[in-house]
C-alpha positions, 0 to 999 in steps of 0.5 A: 499500499502506498504511503501518502507521500508516494500517492501524489493524488491522494496527497494533493486532494488531501491538501485542497481540503485544508486551509489556513494554518492546518494547510500550513502545518500539512505542507510543512511536515510534508517538506520534512519527509523524504520525498521522491522526485516523482511525487514532487513533480506529480503532486505539483508541490511547488505551486501548493508551496507558493499558494501557502506563501501568498496566503501567509504574505497576504495575512501578514504571517510573516514569521510562519512565512520565514519559517516555511522558507527555512524548512524548504531550504533545509529539507528541499534544497533542490526544490528551493534552488528551482523556485528560489526567486519567489521566496528570495524576493520576498525575503529581500523585501523584508530585510530591506524594510527591517535595515538588515543589510547583512542578510541580504547577501545570501538571497542576493547570491542566488540571484547572481548565480541564476538571474535568467530563470527568475529575471522579473524578480531579479530586476525588481530586486535590482531596482530596490537595492537602487531605491534603498540606496544600497548602490554597492549591492546593486552594482554588484548584482548588475556586473555579475548578471549583465552578460548572462541576461543580455546574451541568454536566448531565452530572454527578449533583447534588451532585458539587461538595459536596467543593468547596464544603466546602472553601470553607466551612472555608477561609472559616471559618479565615480568620474564625478567624484574623481573630478571633485578631487582632481579638477579633471574628468577622465572622459576616456576612461569613462568611455572605455568603461561604458563600452564594456556594457555595450554603450556607444556613446553619441558624439554630443554625449560627453559635451552634455555631461560637461555641460551638467556636471563640470560647468556651472549650471545655467539659470532663469533666462539662460536656461529658457533660451536653451530649452527653446533653441535645443529642447532634447540637448537642454533636457539631457543636460538638465538631467546631469544638472539634477544628478549633481543637485541631488548628490550634493543636497540629498545624498542620493546616488547617480543611479537612483537620481536617474531612475527618478528623472527618467520616469518624469522625462517619459511622462512629460514626453508621453503625456505633456505637450512635448511640442511645447516651446516653452519649458513652463508648458512642457513641464506642466504636471496634470493630475489626470494625465499623471494618474494615467501614466502611473496607472500604466506604469504599475501595469501588471502584477509584478511588484517592480512595476509598483515600486518603480511607480512609487519611485516616480511619484514621490521622486516627482516632488524632488524634481519639481523642487529642482526645476523651480530652483533653477528657474526652468518652471514658474511658482504657478507650475511648481504649485500645481504640480505639488498639489496633484503630486500629493493627492496621487500619493494619497490615492497610492497609499490607500490602493496599496495600503497593505504593501506600503512597507515594501516601498519604505525606500521613499523615506530613506531619502532626505525630505524634499524642500517641497514637503514639510518635515511633519509630513514626510514623518507622518507619511513614514508612519503609515508605511510602517503600520502598513505591515499590520495590514489595513482594510480600505474601511479601517484606513482613515480611522487607522491612521487619522493622526498621521493623515491629518498631519499631512498638510498638503494633502489636507489642502488639497482635499479642501480644494479638489479642483485646484489641481485642474486649474490652468494656469494663467497665460503670460501676455507678450507685454507682461513681464517674462515668467523666467524672472529677467525683467524683460517683456515676454515678447522681448524674452522667451516669447521672442520666437513663440 
């Protein structure tokens, strides 16, 4: 007579009849047994374990989930190796939230050894390492996995692009630090370094880097004219201004800063008036179009999409702070953007209230100028509380103190139409919005 662990159909039927803690114990006991490979395959054990994992994670039973992972690693190492990316992504999320950097090394090593099979999870992990500013770990992961990912016949072309971009901005930051110490930017070395990751720089790339990183930033009227004359070149140079700004002011690495900038640049190109000749028109952020853009960015079921959307949404405030500081936008464009951003933050927090803890990197960053410290701290408390689980009905009652403290969001709630009001047009005889003191028709409106 077959034992339970030799009769896959019987085991599977028993598993289906169990639920909750009973199923967790049943699966845990099964994993501790000596299991024939045929049983593992025929019983669809891997899928059952993943179902238990998802239930435990949804119910916030993280201690049991970690115990299940430990049992799987100890008693069924071959099965764990085949499915590790599902579990290791959770472990990395958990350790990142708890700021336990040492424990990241073991699960990351498995992604380094086997990046292709779990490519979606690996890229998600890579992005979060950048967002949490564990740039050293992100660089290590990217450098070890780029070649197998970019050359694998199992993956579509361009799968290694994000890994390559991390290396690009890592080398750029290294050369910039060297420049600060020596006064010399080694363009030749930079070109050689990025060539190893299949970059063939455009002829004007080094000129844009020189303008953005080495030379003093343009301001006000000069930037407006540069934007009108060569918008694409101006945007590239302004990105390097932004990376330098965030590195000095907010201690954010180039690789992370570039993700924030590129996320907004894609929005401006997709949703804004990309044909605009004036920077105020180009950078105008509207709640409706930004909401649509973020919704598409979140897209499918992957946590990477949600993490990227969170980085773009929370990173937008830093970018609009910066654009205002260098004179590329006026006060009205800035205020409107912040109202829309803060409103969408509330929407995001409600929609993903039980997984906000996975996006806690937004509070690793130094607070932006456009958000009061009390609001920044209040947001952080909400993300931490999400680890306990919050139903939709409970959300407002569960975090009333924190929500009420968030003045920018409260102001938006009391004036919901504010984000959709169009800014007043600048008359040709009015003072130019760039602050030059000239009439608009004699300055930025000269060729409009």
